[in-house]
FIFIVO-244383 format. One line per field, with one value per atom (N, C-alpha, C, O): residue number from 1; atom name; x, y, z. Coordinates in nm, 3 decimals, always signed. Layout:
<sites>
n: [NUM|...];
atom: [CA|...];
X: [X|...];
Y: [Y|...];
Z: [Z|...];
</sites>
This chain:
<sites>
n: [1|1|1|1|2|2|2|2|3|3|3|3|4|4|4|4|5|5|5|5|6|6|6|6|7|7|7|7|8|8|8|8|9|9|9|9|10|10|10|10|11|11|11|11|12|12|12|12|13|13|13|13|14|14|14|14|15|15|15|15|16|16|16|16|17|17|17|17|18|18|18|18|19|19|19|19|20|20|20|20|21|21|21|21|22|22|22|22|23|23|23|23|24|24|24|24|25|25|25|25|26|26|26|26|27|27|27|27|28|28|28|28|29|29|29|29|30|30|30|30|31|31|31|31|32|32|32|32|33|33|33|33|34|34|34|34|35|35|35|35|36|36|36|36|37|37|37|37|38|38|38|38|39|39|39|39|40|40|40|40|41|41|41|41|42|42|42|42|43|43|43|43|44|44|44|44|45|45|45|45|46|46|46|46|47|47|47|47|48|48|48|48|49|49|49|49|50|50|50|50|51|51|51|51|52|52|52|52|53|53|53|53|54|54|54|54|55|55|55|55|56|56|56|56|57|57|57|57|58|58|58|58|59|59|59|59|60|60|60|60|61|61|61|61|62|62|62|62|63|63|63|63|64|64|64|64|65|65|65|65|66|66|66|66|67|67|67|67|68|68|68|68|69|69|69|69|70|70|70|70|71|71|71|71|72|72|72|72|73|73|73|73|74|74|74|74|75|75|75|75|76|76|76|76|77|77|77|77|78|78|78|78|79|79|79|79|80|80|80|80|81|81|81|81|82|82|82|82|83|83|83|83|84|84|84|84|85|85|85|85|86|86|86|86|87|87|87|87|88|88|88|88|89|89|89|89|90|90|90|90|91|91|91|91|92|92|92|92|93|93|93|93|94|94|94|94|95|95|95|95|96|96|96|96|97|97|97|97|98|98|98|98|99|99|99|99|100|100|100|100|101|101|101|101|102|102|102|102|103|103|103|103|104|104|104|104|105|105|105|105|106|106|106|106|107|107|107|107|108|108|108|108|109|109|109|109|110|110|110|110|111|111|111|111|112|112|112|112|113|113|113|113|114|114|114|114];
atom: [N|CA|C|O|N|CA|C|O|N|CA|C|O|N|CA|C|O|N|CA|C|O|N|CA|C|O|N|CA|C|O|N|CA|C|O|N|CA|C|O|N|CA|C|O|N|CA|C|O|N|CA|C|O|N|CA|C|O|N|CA|C|O|N|CA|C|O|N|CA|C|O|N|CA|C|O|N|CA|C|O|N|CA|C|O|N|CA|C|O|N|CA|C|O|N|CA|C|O|N|CA|C|O|N|CA|C|O|N|CA|C|O|N|CA|C|O|N|CA|C|O|N|CA|C|O|N|CA|C|O|N|CA|C|O|N|CA|C|O|N|CA|C|O|N|CA|C|O|N|CA|C|O|N|CA|C|O|N|CA|C|O|N|CA|C|O|N|CA|C|O|N|CA|C|O|N|CA|C|O|N|CA|C|O|N|CA|C|O|N|CA|C|O|N|CA|C|O|N|CA|C|O|N|CA|C|O|N|CA|C|O|N|CA|C|O|N|CA|C|O|N|CA|C|O|N|CA|C|O|N|CA|C|O|N|CA|C|O|N|CA|C|O|N|CA|C|O|N|CA|C|O|N|CA|C|O|N|CA|C|O|N|CA|C|O|N|CA|C|O|N|CA|C|O|N|CA|C|O|N|CA|C|O|N|CA|C|O|N|CA|C|O|N|CA|C|O|N|CA|C|O|N|CA|C|O|N|CA|C|O|N|CA|C|O|N|CA|C|O|N|CA|C|O|N|CA|C|O|N|CA|C|O|N|CA|C|O|N|CA|C|O|N|CA|C|O|N|CA|C|O|N|CA|C|O|N|CA|C|O|N|CA|C|O|N|CA|C|O|N|CA|C|O|N|CA|C|O|N|CA|C|O|N|CA|C|O|N|CA|C|O|N|CA|C|O|N|CA|C|O|N|CA|C|O|N|CA|C|O|N|CA|C|O|N|CA|C|O|N|CA|C|O|N|CA|C|O|N|CA|C|O|N|CA|C|O|N|CA|C|O|N|CA|C|O|N|CA|C|O|N|CA|C|O|N|CA|C|O|N|CA|C|O|N|CA|C|O|N|CA|C|O|N|CA|C|O|N|CA|C|O|N|CA|C|O|N|CA|C|O|N|CA|C|O|N|CA|C|O|N|CA|C|O|N|CA|C|O|N|CA|C|O];
X: [+0.085|+0.000|+0.089|+0.196|+0.045|+0.121|+0.130|+0.044|+0.235|+0.252|+0.131|+0.081|+0.084|-0.035|-0.007|+0.096|-0.102|-0.094|-0.179|-0.282|-0.136|-0.216|-0.297|-0.264|-0.401|-0.481|-0.554|-0.592|-0.576|-0.645|-0.557|-0.608|-0.425|-0.332|-0.303|-0.243|-0.344|-0.320|-0.289|-0.299|-0.250|-0.219|-0.106|-0.016|-0.112|-0.011|+0.053|-0.015|+0.184|+0.258|+0.331|+0.391|+0.325|+0.400|+0.473|+0.441|+0.570|+0.640|+0.597|+0.578|+0.581|+0.549|+0.637|+0.608|+0.745|+0.841|+0.902|+0.954|+0.895|+0.949|+0.842|+0.865|+0.725|+0.614|+0.604|+0.629|+0.567|+0.530|+0.379|+0.325|+0.310|+0.164|+0.119|+0.154|+0.041|-0.011|-0.163|-0.231|-0.215|-0.359|-0.404|-0.341|-0.516|-0.582|-0.729|-0.786|-0.791|-0.935|-0.994|-0.941|-1.103|-1.173|-1.319|-1.369|-1.391|-1.342|-1.268|-1.273|-1.200|-1.127|-1.199|-1.258|-1.197|-1.140|-1.220|-1.339|-1.153|-1.217|-1.306|-1.259|-1.436|-1.534|-1.610|-1.625|-1.659|-1.744|-1.882|-1.926|-1.948|-2.088|-2.111|-2.218|-2.012|-2.033|-1.964|-1.866|-2.017|-1.954|-1.816|-1.800|-1.719|-1.580|-1.527|-1.569|-1.436|-1.366|-1.226|-1.151|-1.191|-1.060|-0.979|-1.025|-0.860|-0.770|-0.639|-0.586|-0.588|-0.457|-0.373|-0.420|-0.250|-0.152|-0.041|+0.020|-0.016|+0.082|+0.185|+0.150|+0.312|+0.418|+0.525|+0.560|+0.579|+0.530|+0.400|+0.369|+0.325|+0.192|+0.169|+0.056|+0.270|+0.253|+0.198|+0.137|+0.217|+0.170|+0.049|+0.017|-0.017|-0.131|-0.262|-0.271|-0.365|-0.494|-0.569|-0.528|-0.678|-0.759|-0.846|-0.899|-0.861|-0.938|-0.860|-0.791|-0.871|-0.813|-0.922|-1.017|-0.908|-1.004|-0.937|-0.827|-1.005|-0.964|-1.050|-1.172|-0.987|-1.059|-1.049|-0.938|-1.163|-1.168|-1.198|-1.298|-1.112|-1.132|-1.083|-1.017|-1.116|-1.077|-0.996|-1.043|-0.876|-0.796|-0.867|-0.913|-0.874|-0.931|-1.082|-1.137|-1.151|-1.296|-1.357|-1.312|-1.458|-1.531|-1.634|-1.732|-1.612|-1.702|-1.784|-1.862|-1.769|-1.838|-1.755|-1.665|-1.788|-1.713|-1.743|-1.859|-1.639|-1.652|-1.539|-1.425|-1.572|-1.471|-1.514|-1.632|-1.415|-1.439|-1.361|-1.241|-1.427|-1.361|-1.306|-1.380|-1.178|-1.114|-1.088|-1.042|-1.118|-1.101|-0.988|-0.976|-0.904|-0.792|-0.850|-0.922|-0.817|-0.867|-0.764|-0.800|-0.639|-0.531|-0.417|-0.435|-0.302|-0.195|-0.165|-0.147|-0.159|-0.125|-0.221|-0.189|-0.338|-0.434|-0.562|-0.622|-0.601|-0.723|-0.815|-0.767|-0.948|-1.038|-1.169|-1.208|-1.238|-1.366|-1.429|-1.364|-1.555|-1.629|-1.673|-1.699|-1.682|-1.727|-1.752|-1.735|-1.794|-1.827|-1.753|-1.748|-1.696|-1.640|-1.749|-1.797|-1.790|-1.900|-1.853|-1.734|-1.947|-1.918|-1.918|-2.009|-1.817|-1.806|-1.889|-1.877|-1.971|-2.057|-1.976|-2.024|-1.853|-1.769|-1.694|-1.620|-1.715|-1.651|-1.503|-1.434|-1.454|-1.316|-1.306|-1.403|-1.192|-1.179|-1.064|-1.047|-0.986|-0.872|-0.917|-0.987|-0.875|-0.913|-0.790|-0.688|-0.804|-0.702|-0.760|-0.873|-0.683|-0.718|-0.611|-0.495|-0.652|-0.561|-0.592|-0.708|-0.490|-0.506|-0.491|-0.383|-0.599|-0.595|-0.533|-0.601|-0.404|-0.331|-0.209|-0.120|-0.205|-0.088|+0.037|+0.146|+0.021|+0.135|+0.198|+0.320|+0.114|+0.161|+0.187|+0.242|+0.149|+0.165|+0.077|+0.119|-0.044|-0.148|-0.101|-0.111|-0.051|-0.006|-0.124|-0.237|-0.095|-0.200|-0.164|-0.050|-0.265|-0.258|-0.339|-0.443|-0.293|-0.364|-0.391|-0.303|-0.515|-0.548|-0.670|-0.742|-0.693|-0.812|-0.914|-0.878|-1.040|-1.148|-1.196|-1.174|-1.260|-1.315|-1.465|-1.530|-1.516|-1.662|-1.740|-1.863];
Y: [-0.118|+0.000|+0.124|+0.124|+0.228|+0.352|+0.421|+0.403|+0.501|+0.579|+0.671|+0.729|+0.683|+0.763|+0.912|+0.964|+0.978|+1.122|+1.197|+1.146|+1.317|+1.403|+1.499|+1.618|+1.447|+1.526|+1.640|+1.738|+1.628|+1.734|+1.857|+1.968|+1.839|+1.950|+2.027|+2.134|+1.974|+2.041|+1.940|+1.820|+1.988|+1.899|+1.802|+1.834|+1.681|+1.577|+1.542|+1.535|+1.520|+1.494|+1.360|+1.327|+1.284|+1.161|+1.163|+1.244|+1.074|+1.058|+0.928|+0.827|+0.932|+0.813|+0.817|+0.888|+0.741|+0.748|+0.887|+0.935|+0.951|+1.087|+1.194|+1.312|+1.153|+1.246|+1.283|+1.200|+1.407|+1.452|+1.471|+1.540|+1.410|+1.414|+1.470|+1.418|+1.578|+1.641|+1.627|+1.666|+1.571|+1.555|+1.654|+1.670|+1.722|+1.805|+1.770|+1.746|+1.766|+1.739|+1.850|+1.882|+1.909|+2.016|+1.979|+1.907|+2.023|+2.104|+2.019|+1.896|+2.086|+2.024|+2.052|+2.159|+1.965|+1.830|+1.745|+1.769|+1.647|+1.557|+1.460|+1.383|+1.466|+1.383|+1.295|+1.326|+1.183|+1.093|+1.156|+1.238|+1.115|+1.150|+1.299|+1.352|+1.365|+1.502|+1.515|+1.446|+1.604|+1.624|+1.687|+1.786|+1.626|+1.670|+1.705|+1.646|+1.801|+1.834|+1.777|+1.806|+1.696|+1.632|+1.704|+1.717|+1.750|+1.816|+1.739|+1.695|+1.722|+1.663|+1.760|+1.814|+1.781|+1.854|+1.754|+1.698|+1.733|+1.633|+1.701|+1.766|+1.684|+1.739|+1.633|+1.564|+1.617|+1.677|+1.610|+1.499|+1.677|+1.625|+1.624|+1.603|+1.646|+1.662|+1.539|+1.554|+1.418|+1.297|+1.233|+1.118|+1.304|+1.248|+1.281|+1.383|+1.197|+1.221|+1.340|+1.393|+1.379|+1.491|+1.452|+1.539|+1.321|+1.272|+1.164|+1.083|+1.163|+1.059|+1.006|+1.077|+0.882|+0.820|+0.799|+0.744|+0.844|+0.814|+0.700|+0.704|+0.600|+0.487|+0.500|+0.500|+0.510|+0.519|+0.381|+0.319|+0.333|+0.201|+0.199|+0.293|+0.092|+0.074|-0.055|-0.159|-0.052|-0.175|-0.284|-0.260|-0.404|-0.518|-0.517|-0.596|-0.427|-0.416|-0.391|-0.303|-0.467|-0.446|-0.335|-0.354|-0.220|-0.106|-0.077|+0.018|-0.157|-0.130|-0.032|+0.034|-0.025|+0.061|+0.208|+0.249|+0.287|+0.431|+0.498|+0.503|+0.551|+0.614|+0.754|+0.782|+0.842|+0.982|+1.015|+0.986|+1.077|+1.122|+1.262|+1.353|+1.278|+1.409|+1.459|+1.384|+1.586|+1.648|+1.749|+1.823|+1.751|+1.846|+1.987|+2.016|+2.074|+2.212|+2.311|+2.415|+2.280|+2.362|+2.268|+2.146|+2.320|+2.237|+2.113|+2.005|+2.125|+2.009|+1.990|+1.916|+2.053|+2.046|+1.975|+2.010|+1.875|+1.799|+1.820|+1.834|+1.821|+1.821|+1.752|+1.735|+1.712|+1.645|+1.638|+1.668|+1.598|+1.592|+1.449|+1.371|+1.416|+1.284|+1.277|+1.375|+1.161|+1.138|+1.014|+0.912|+1.025|+0.908|+0.857|+0.930|+0.732|+0.678|+0.643|+0.626|+0.634|+0.597|+0.445|+0.378|+0.392|+0.248|+0.209|+0.271|+0.108|+0.063|+0.009|+0.009|-0.036|-0.089|+0.022|-0.004|+0.147|+0.266|+0.280|+0.364|+0.199|+0.217|+0.347|+0.387|+0.412|+0.544|+0.555|+0.661|+0.450|+0.461|+0.433|+0.335|+0.520|+0.511|+0.519|+0.576|+0.459|+0.466|+0.540|+0.515|+0.631|+0.697|+0.656|+0.696|+0.577|+0.529|+0.598|+0.602|+0.652|+0.713|+0.601|+0.545|+0.570|+0.461|+0.513|+0.572|+0.489|+0.540|+0.453|+0.441|+0.392|+0.312|+0.399|+0.357|+0.522|+0.613|+0.643|+0.655|+0.656|+0.690|+0.567|+0.579|+0.449|+0.321|+0.312|+0.255|+0.368|+0.357|+0.395|+0.314|+0.516|+0.557|+0.571|+0.597|+0.553|+0.553|+0.646|+0.651|+0.721|+0.800|+0.727|+0.669|+0.730|+0.668|+0.775|+0.853|+0.779|+0.878|+0.835|+0.743|+0.900|+0.877|+0.985|+1.102|+0.948|+1.047|+1.072|+0.990|+1.183|+1.216|+1.190|+1.195|+1.163|+1.138|+1.266|+1.264];
Z: [+0.000|+0.000|+0.000|+0.061|-0.069|-0.079|+0.056|+0.143|+0.074|+0.196|+0.215|+0.119|+0.340|+0.367|+0.347|+0.389|+0.282|+0.257|+0.358|+0.402|+0.395|+0.482|+0.395|+0.386|+0.332|+0.239|+0.310|+0.245|+0.441|+0.517|+0.535|+0.556|+0.528|+0.546|+0.418|+0.423|+0.305|+0.177|+0.069|+0.091|-0.048|-0.160|-0.125|-0.047|-0.184|-0.161|-0.295|-0.397|-0.293|-0.416|-0.407|-0.305|-0.517|-0.530|-0.665|-0.752|-0.681|-0.808|-0.872|-0.805|-1.005|-1.082|-1.206|-1.302|-1.204|-1.313|-1.317|-1.217|-1.434|-1.443|-1.423|-1.450|-1.374|-1.350|-1.202|-1.114|-1.177|-1.043|-1.044|-1.132|-0.947|-0.945|-0.810|-0.705|-0.816|-0.695|-0.694|-0.789|-0.585|-0.564|-0.460|-0.355|-0.489|-0.390|-0.392|-0.499|-0.275|-0.262|-0.178|-0.071|-0.225|-0.153|-0.139|-0.225|-0.037|+0.074|+0.177|+0.175|+0.265|+0.374|+0.505|+0.517|+0.602|+0.592|+0.494|+0.471|+0.436|+0.340|+0.417|+0.501|+0.386|+0.457|+0.360|+0.242|+0.413|+0.336|+0.318|+0.398|+0.211|+0.184|+0.157|+0.188|+0.100|+0.052|-0.083|-0.111|-0.166|-0.297|-0.278|-0.207|-0.344|-0.334|-0.473|-0.572|-0.477|-0.601|-0.593|-0.500|-0.692|-0.701|-0.808|-0.922|-0.773|-0.868|-0.875|-0.773|-0.997|-1.019|-1.100|-1.200|-1.057|-1.137|-1.167|-1.076|-1.296|-1.339|-1.428|-1.526|-1.392|-1.476|-1.498|-1.402|-1.616|-1.740|-1.782|-1.738|-1.867|-1.904|-2.055|-2.098|-2.133|-2.278|-2.349|-2.455|-2.297|-2.366|-2.297|-2.327|-2.208|-2.136|-2.207|-2.276|-2.191|-2.256|-2.193|-2.090|-2.257|-2.207|-2.088|-2.019|-2.063|-1.948|-1.876|-1.939|-1.743|-1.660|-1.568|-1.536|-1.526|-1.433|-1.299|-1.290|-1.192|-1.055|-1.005|-1.017|-0.949|-0.889|-0.738|-0.684|-0.670|-0.524|-0.469|-0.506|-0.380|-0.322|-0.178|-0.132|-0.109|+0.030|+0.039|-0.008|+0.098|+0.104|+0.185|+0.296|+0.126|+0.196|+0.210|+0.286|+0.139|+0.154|+0.016|-0.057|-0.019|-0.144|-0.123|-0.050|-0.186|-0.168|-0.293|-0.295|-0.396|-0.521|-0.604|-0.553|-0.731|-0.823|-0.795|-0.792|-0.775|-0.753|-0.829|-0.783|-0.947|-1.031|-1.069|-1.088|-1.080|-1.112|-1.238|-1.248|-1.335|-1.455|-1.432|-1.394|-1.455|-1.446|-1.587|-1.673|-1.609|-1.740|-1.733|-1.635|-1.836|-1.842|-1.857|-1.952|-1.761|-1.760|-1.813|-1.869|-1.795|-1.849|-1.883|-1.882|-1.913|-1.966|-1.882|-1.938|-1.751|-1.667|-1.551|-1.457|-1.553|-1.443|-1.487|-1.588|-1.407|-1.430|-1.310|-1.197|-1.333|-1.218|-1.249|-1.365|-1.139|-1.148|-1.010|-0.910|-1.005|-0.878|-0.851|-0.943|-0.722|-0.682|-0.533|-0.461|-0.488|-0.346|-0.298|-0.366|-0.180|-0.111|-0.020|+0.068|-0.038|+0.041|+0.182|+0.206|+0.274|+0.412|+0.422|+0.372|+0.485|+0.506|+0.629|+0.735|+0.613|+0.724|+0.841|+0.954|+0.816|+0.923|+0.997|+1.092|+0.953|+1.012|+0.979|+1.038|+0.884|+0.840|+0.761|+0.696|+0.767|+0.705|+0.605|+0.545|+0.586|+0.495|+0.351|+0.325|+0.260|+0.120|+0.031|+0.067|-0.087|-0.191|-0.311|-0.352|-0.366|-0.492|-0.592|-0.582|-0.691|-0.794|-0.925|-0.968|-0.989|-1.120|-1.222|-1.237|-1.293|-1.390|-1.520|-1.603|-1.535|-1.650|-1.676|-1.592|-1.794|-1.831|-1.839|-1.799|-1.890|-1.904|-1.768|-1.757|-1.664|-1.529|-1.444|-1.334|-1.492|-1.420|-1.295|-1.194|-1.303|-1.199|-1.058|-0.966|-1.039|-0.905|-0.809|-0.850|-0.680|-0.577|-0.462|-0.416|-0.417|-0.294|-0.189|-0.220|-0.063|+0.049|+0.153|+0.187|+0.206|+0.308|+0.388|+0.347|+0.500|+0.583|+0.555|+0.540|+0.547|+0.541|+0.683|+0.772|+0.703|+0.835|+0.834|+0.729|+0.950|+0.963|+0.956|+0.966];
</sites>
């Protein structure tokens, strides 16, 4: 599992090959069951498509398919809206995986707040 990110403190950055990927989620704190805006800044981005898919999942728990389409808004910035569902078991750790062969499916890990 990827190193846990402190998404509540601000944007989080990881490296994927020669790419730097920064994820930001608003509003903060990031909570389940509310509409959230997901932003990705990826550099370099010259060979990436105009849309990327974020897959939201929970480690070790089947939560059903939850994917968000991000659209390129400027040269290296993507954004989209979605909801992180509440887990009935009260677990709060989530994975956000960018489904991209070019980026090799990098993952951010973080806790949502109740």
